[in-house]
N, C-alpha and C positions, 0 to 999 in steps of 0.2 A: 249635348247636355239638355235635359228636359227643362222647359220653361215653367217651372213650378216655384212656389215661394221658398225663400231661404229658411233654413231651420230657425234662425234667430227671429223670424216673424211669428212663429207659432210655438216655439219651445222656450219657456221661460228660463230654464236652466242653461240652455245653449246661449241665450241672449246674455245672461249674466256672466257666463264663462268668457265669452268673446270680449265683452266690454271691460272685464277685469284685466284682460291682456293689454288694454289701452291705457290703464292707469300708469302714471309716470311718477316714480319716487321723487324726482326733483320738484314736482308740483305738490305732491301729497305732503312733503316735509313741512310745508307752511300751514297746513290745515290742523285745526285743533281736533281732539277726539270727538267732540260734539259735532263738528262740521263733517268729519268722516262718517259719523253715524247717520247724519242727515242724508249724505250722499248714498250710503248703503241702503237706507230705508226707501229713498226715492227710486233708486235703481230696481229694487225688488218690486215695488208697485208698478213701475213702468214696464218691467219685463212681463209681469203677469196680466196687467189690465190696460196698458196703454199701447205698447208696441204691437200686440197682436191685432189691434183694430185699425192701425194706421193706414194700411193699404186700402182697406174697404172704405174708410172715411174719405180718402182722397178720390177714389174711383166713383163714389156715389154722391159726393158733396154733402155728406151727412154731418151735422153739427156734432162736436165731440163731447156731448153731454155726459155719457157714461164714463168716459175717461177722466173728465174733470171731476166728476163726483167721486171717483175712486181716489184721486189725489186729495180731495177735500176730506174724505173719511179718514185718510191717513194723517190728517193734521198738517198737510204741506202747504195749504193755501194761506196759512197765517204766520209764516216764518218771521216776517218783519214786524209783527204786531204784538202788543202786550197781552199777557194771559187773561186779564180781566175782560178783554174784548174777544176772546176766543183764539188768540194767537199763542205762539211759543217763545216769543222774544229772542229769536236767534239773530245771528250776525248777518250783515249784508253778504259776507263771503258764503255763509251757509245757503242763503237765497240764490246766489250766483251758481253754486255747484248743483243745487237742485234744478235750477232752470236749465243748465247744461244737460242734466240727465233726462229731463222731460223732453227736451228738444231732440236729443239723440234718438228717442223712441218714437216721437211723433211731433213734428214741428208745429202742425196746426193746433194740436192740443196745447202745446206750450204757449201759443198766442192767446188762447182763451184763458189759460192759467195765469199768465202774466197780467192780462187785462183786469182780472179780479183784484190783483195787487194795485194796479195803476188807478183803479177807481176808488179803492179803500184808502190809499195812502194820503191823498189830499185831505180827506176827512180827519186822519190822524194828525196831519200837520196843522190844520186851520179850523177844524170843526169844534163846536162846543161839545161838552161831555154828552149832552142829550142827543145831538146829531150822531156822534160816534156810537153810542149805545143803540141807537135806532137802526143804523144802517150797516156798520162794519161786521157784526157777527154773522149776518146772513150772507155777506160776500165771502167770508172765510169758510163757512160750512157748506157752501155751494148751493144753498137754498134760494139765493138770489144771484142774478147776473148783473154785472156792472159795466159801464162804458165811460170813457173819458171823451167828452165832446169839445174838441178844440178846432180842428181843421174845417175850413169853409171853402167853397169853390174858388174864391179869390184870396184866401188867407190860409196859407199852409205853415211854412216855417216862420213867417212874419206874424206872430201872434198879435202884435200891436195894431194890425190893420183889420181886426175883426169887425164885422158889420152886424152880427146878431146883437140886438139891442135890448137892454133891460131898462124899462121905464118905471119909476116909482109910482105906486098907487096907494090907496088908503091903507090896505092891510098887507102890503108887501111889494111885489114887483110883477110886471107883465113882460114876458119874454117873447120876442118875435125874431125870426131869422131862419137860417138853414145851416146845417152841418153836413159834411160829407166824409167818406172814408172812415166811418166810425166802427171800430171793431166791436162786435157783439151788439151793434146798434139796434138790430131788429128784435133782439131778445132782452135787452137790458131792463131790469127793474129799478136800478139806481143809476142815475146819469149825473156825472159831474160836468156841468155846462159852464163854459166861459163866454161871457158876453161883455159888451161895453156899455157903460152908463152915459158916455159922451164921446163920440168918435173924434172930436177935436182934441181930446186929451191924449190920444195915442195909448201907450202902455199904461199911463196913469188912470185911464178909464176902465181898464180890464178888471172884471169882477167875477168871482166864482159863485155858483149856486148849486144846490143839490135838488135834483128833480126826480120824480117817480115816473116810471114808464107808462102808467095808466092815466095820467092826468089829462084833462080836457085840453084840446088845442095842440097836443103833441101827436104827430103822425110819423110813420116810418116808411121809407122806400123798400122795395124788394131787395133782397141780398144781391150785391154786385157780383158779376162773373169775373173770376180772377185767374191768373196764371197758376198760382200755387196756393198753399194754405187753405185747401178746400174744406177741411174740417172746422174752419173758423169762418164766421159770417162777417161781412162788412156791408154797411148800409148807410143811406142818407137819413137824416132826421130833420123834421120841419116843425117849427114852433110858430103858432098863430095865436098870439096874445095868451100864452100859457101863464096862468096865475100861480105865482110862487110865493108861499107864505114868508113873512118877514124872517121867521126863525130859520128858514132854509138858505139864507145868505151864508156863504162859507168864508169865514174871515171877515175882513173889512171891505167896505166899498172902495174900489180902486186898488185893492190888495191882490187881485187875481194874478198879476204878473209875477209876483214873488212866489205865489203858490205853484204856478207853472214851472218857474225856474228851479224850485226846490224839488218838484216832482220828477222833472226830466232826468235828474241824476239817477233815480231808481229805474226809470223806463229805459234809459240808455244802457244801464248795466244789464237789464233784461235782454235788450237787443244784442249786446255783445256776447252774452252767454248763449243766445240762440246761434250766433255765428260759430262759436266754438263747438256747440253741440251738433250743428249741421255738418261741420267739417269732420267731426268724429264719426257721425253716422255714415257719411260718404266713405270714409276710410274703412270702417267696420264692414260695410256692405261690399266694398271692393275686396277686402281680405277674404270674406266668406265666399264670394263668387269665385275668386281665383283658387281658393282651396278646393272648391267643388270641381273646378276645371282641371287642376294640376296636382291635387293632393297636397299634403302638408309641406312638401319641399317645392317652394315656388321657383320659377325661372329667375335667373339673375336680373334680367331686365325689369321684371315686376318688382322684385325686392328693392332694386335701386330706386324705382319711381316711388314706391311706398315709403322709403327712407326719407325722402324729401318732405312728403306729406306729414309723416310723424313728427319731424322736427318743427315744422311750422305750426302744427296743432299744439305742441308743447309750448312754443313761444306765445301763442295766443292765450293759452290757459294761464300761463304765468302772468301775463299782462292783466288779464281779467281779475285774477285773484289779488294782484298787487293793488290795483285801483280800488277794488271793493274793500280791501283792508284799509286803504287810505280814507275812504268814505266813513268807515266805522270809527276811525280815529278822529276825523275832522270832516263834518258834513259840508264844510265850505271849500272842498276841493275845487281847484280852478276849472272853469269850463274847458280849457284847453286839454287838461289831463283826461277829463271825461270824454272829450271828443276824440283824442288819440285812441283810447280804448274802443269806443263805439265804431269808429271808422276802420280801425285795423282788424278787429275781430269779425265784423260783418263782411268786410272784403275777404277775409280768410274763409268764411263759410261758403261764399259764392265761388271763389277761385279753387278751393279744395274740391268742390263738387264738379267743377269743370274738368279739373285734372283727373278725378276719379273716373268720370265718364270716358275720358281719353284713354286711360290705362286699360279699361275694359273693352274698348273698341265697340263692336256691335252689341255686346251684352250691356254696355252702359246705356244704350238707348231703349232697352226693354223695361217696361214699367214693373214687371214682376220682381226685378232685382232691387228696385228702390233708389238707385243712384240718380236717375233722372228726376225723381220726386224731390230729392235733396236740392237739386239744381233749381227746380222751379220754386221751391219754398224759400231758398236762400236769397233770391233776388230782392224780394220786398224788404228784407232786413236792412238792405243798403239804402232804402228809401224812407221808411217810417222812423219815427222818433228823431226827426232831424236828418235830412238826406246827408249822405257822406260828403257831398259837395259843401253843404253848410258846415259840417264838422271840420273840413279842411280850412274853410274860411275862419272858423273860430280859432283853430290852431295857429293859422297864419297871423291873425290879429294879436294873439297872445305873444307870439314870437316877436312881432314888431314892437309891441309895448315893452317887452323885456330889453330889446336892443336900445330903444330910446331911453329907457331908464338907466342903462349902464353907460350912456354916453357922457 
């Protein structure tokens, strides 16, 4: 078999036909007509303008600018935001199915895409009307890139131990410290930065600020070299007495913890959708490769292996949709429910990619067929937005509390 790209990489119609085969009536039954329309529109854009670029972005480590702009032009970066800010006021479920579609076409593009939402969402939650109007529209139309600056060298999942410090000054605040593993950090025009006003206060000292990328005192490290997600950049940020105007305080002093906790609901839905999308991409690429090898009648052993993958992908999709629907009905969904979804779906994305590579044997190792890219891209989804070990800890704590309460 020649080592050339699969048809689904370069033929938009072939891409859409194959992925339509992977739609499951059991999952689609719970989607509204509008949510199905969002999925169809996203898949069309992905087939034409995202998936054909994915392999090149990965091989050349080129930032997914053109792909993200295509999604923004289609109005897909504003699904969770009101119309007066440039959004479309869609459901969390619509956002989840769009995220799955983008990820299936190019996981790195989906990481930039979701980070636009992650940067804009805290502004929607806690920003003044003036801050929202100043910053959100540019994030939704793709004219500005955004970053969420939480993680530090010694403060990852434990947000309460942040050391980046905000000191009050006459006309606002002065920020000093360092952030690391910041998605789109080297390009961000809008940075939602979390700092502490008093380290002795723990989480009660965490406060959120809106920074602009060109401000004096803010410098950026070179993009970090990563195993996967090569079309998305990750960098360190350094703050040396960055002057932040008083009006760029996001929410209340000491209110940053609640902003983080409310924001991670959406970010963990993003990661879970990536897991389902990567599992589906690995399945689709395996199916396309096997068809090229064997024709449309697959050997029984291949069909048997694919059957297991299909069932697990359906389970992950149902879980993703169910929890997203819960969030639409009640934003106060328990951390344990969110954690079950994030951990299960991202584990699915990685394990499905491992299994797909095994099914294909030596072909699974070849970059041209894309399964090994799914495997490399999937690993980080188990790590960011709260490691899956942290998710299991949250699930376990919730289970323990429930047992104690029933005693």
